N, C-alpha and C positions, 0 to 999 in steps of 0.2 A: 718147149723150152727155146728162149728167145736168145740164140748165141750170136756172135758177131757174123758168122758166115751165112747163118741163117735169116738174118735180119736186114740184109743189105737192101732189098727191094722194098721191103716195108718201111725201113727208115726212110729210104730216099722219097717214097710216096706220102710218109707221115712229114718229112722234112718241108718238102714242096707244099704241103696242104697248110702246115703251121706257117710258113714263110708268107703263103698267100694270106692268110688271115693276119699277118702281122703280129703274131705270137713270137715271145722270146724263148728260146730254148736255154736252158740251163743243164750242166753237166758237172757231175761229179762221180768221184768212182772211190772204191776201196774193198777191203776183204770181208767187212762186216761180218766176222765170224761169229762173236758173240754181241749180239746187238745191247747196246746199254745208251743210257740218257745222253752220253755225248754224242753218239751218232745220231739219237732224234734231234739232238738240238743242230748238227751240221746240216742234216736233211731238212729240216723245216726252216732253217734261214736261208738255205740254198734256193727252197722251193718260192719263196717269198721274193727273189730277186728276179723272178721272170714269170710265164705263164705254163711252161713245160718242163718237168724236172726229169731228166734221164739219168739213171744210175748206173753207171760201169761196175760189174760185178766181178771180181777176180774168180776165175775159174777153181776147183779142188787142185787141179795139178799146178797152178799158179801159186795159191796160197802156200802148197806144200815147198814150192822152189824159194819162196820169200821168206817163210816163218819157219821152215822146218819141218822134219817128217812127224810130228806130233800133232800138225795142223793141217786142215782146219777141224775145229770141233764139230760143226755143222756142216753139212754137204752143200754144195752148191743149189741144189734144187730147193732145200729147205731155206737156205738163205735168200734165194730169190723170191720165194714165197712170202716169207715174212717182209721183205721189203716192199713187195708190190702190195701188201695188207694196209701200208700206210697211206692216209690219205693224201698226203703231200707228194707222194712219189707216182707218176704219170708211166714211167716205162723202166724196167730192167734188163740190162742186155750184159749177157755172161760172157768174156773174153777170156783166152787163154794163155795170151802174152802176158809177160811180167809186169807189162805197162800197158795203159791205155791209148798210146800215142796213135798207132792205126785206126782206133775207133773214133777218137777225137777228129782226126783229119777226115773220116767218113762222115761223122754227123754236122760238123762245122757249127758249134755251138756259139752263142753270141756271149754266154757267160760260162767261164768254168771256174768252179770254186774247190777249195780243199780246207781242211782243218788248221787251226792257229799252230799247228805243231809243224808247219812247212813256211818255207819263204818261197815268194814269188820266183825268184831264179832256179828254185829247184823243183818247181812243179811241172811234171811231164805234159808236154802240149801247150805250156804257157805261151812260149813263143809263136807257136803256129796260132793261136786264138787270136792273140794280139795283131799277128799278121793279116788277119781277115777283117779286121776291125773291132774284134770282140774285147772283151775286158776278164780279167784274172782278180777273182774276189776271194781273199782269206777270211774264213769265218773264225773268229775267236773260239777257242776250245774250252770247254768247261774243266776245271782244274781237277786231277787226279781221277780222270774218265779214261779208262782204255780196256780193252779186251784182255790185253796182256795181264794188267793186275787183276782182273775178275778171276782170270785163270790161276795166277798164282796164288790168290785169295783162297779159292776153292782148294787147291792142292795143300795148301797149308792146314786147313780145316780138316781134311782127310787125314793128314798124318797124326791129328790129335785125336782120331776116333780110335 
């Protein structure tokens, strides 16, 4: 498993190698609890902005603190494996904090992305990335695509059974 504490040496080596090869590192993050087409859209678009896409993935404990006791639906290992299977995701790093701020400062990505439901001034790590000469990009979200709405739809359909 690639957790933040277990990946520091690897990421430093990877980061140095990528920078030496003039590769642009893109970073995004999320819970990715129930992967859906909206996630795929954001990940694909993020990948297209650089050469190497790193996805920060909230741990199970982090998701539970953020989303409540009924989440996550899928455990962190399953969520990470699903993300790693996508051809446009290069690396997945699980982090246990509620935000990826520490991870972003460790990785120093040139581009930080989030979905269209965010504003630049509310994106964790945006100030830092811009302070090191990077950019923050908001990827327009696909309308009506969210894990929460999928979970609600499933719950409503189960009540009908």
